[in-house]
N, C-alpha and C positions, 0 to 999 in steps of 0.2 A: 108650746106645739096646742091652742087653742080647739075649742069642735067643731066647729067650721070648719079645718086646717085638715082632720084627721078623718071627715066625714066629708070634702070633696081627695084626699087623699084615697082614701077606701074607696068612691066610686071613681077616681081615675085606674084604680089599682082591678078593680070587678069590671072595666070597661075593655084593659090591654088584652084581658084571659081569652076569649074566644078571639081575637087577631090571633094569638101567637098558636093556639088550636086551627086556626082554618091555616095559616100557613104551616102549617104541619103538614096539612093533609095536604095545600098542594104540592108540597117538596116530592110526598111520598107519591102523589100522581103521575108527577115528572118523572120521577125515579120508574114508575111501571111502565109508563110508556117509551121513556128511549128503552126501558128490556127487554121490552115488548119490538122493539123498531132495530136493537141487535140480533134478537132471535132470528127475525125474517131478512135480518137480509145475512147473514150464516148459512139457515136454509134456502134459501134463495142461490146462494153463491152453489152451497152446497153440490146442489139439484143439477 
């Protein structure tokens, strides 16, 4: 593997990391919203 190939791979990995973090953040936000909706539904149903 020559220097340009290693550099291209390092750049690709560096650019992929924020996308993985962003996907995790989106999933957590979705889970939080779903949990809030379920809690609101249960409270509304109990009242």
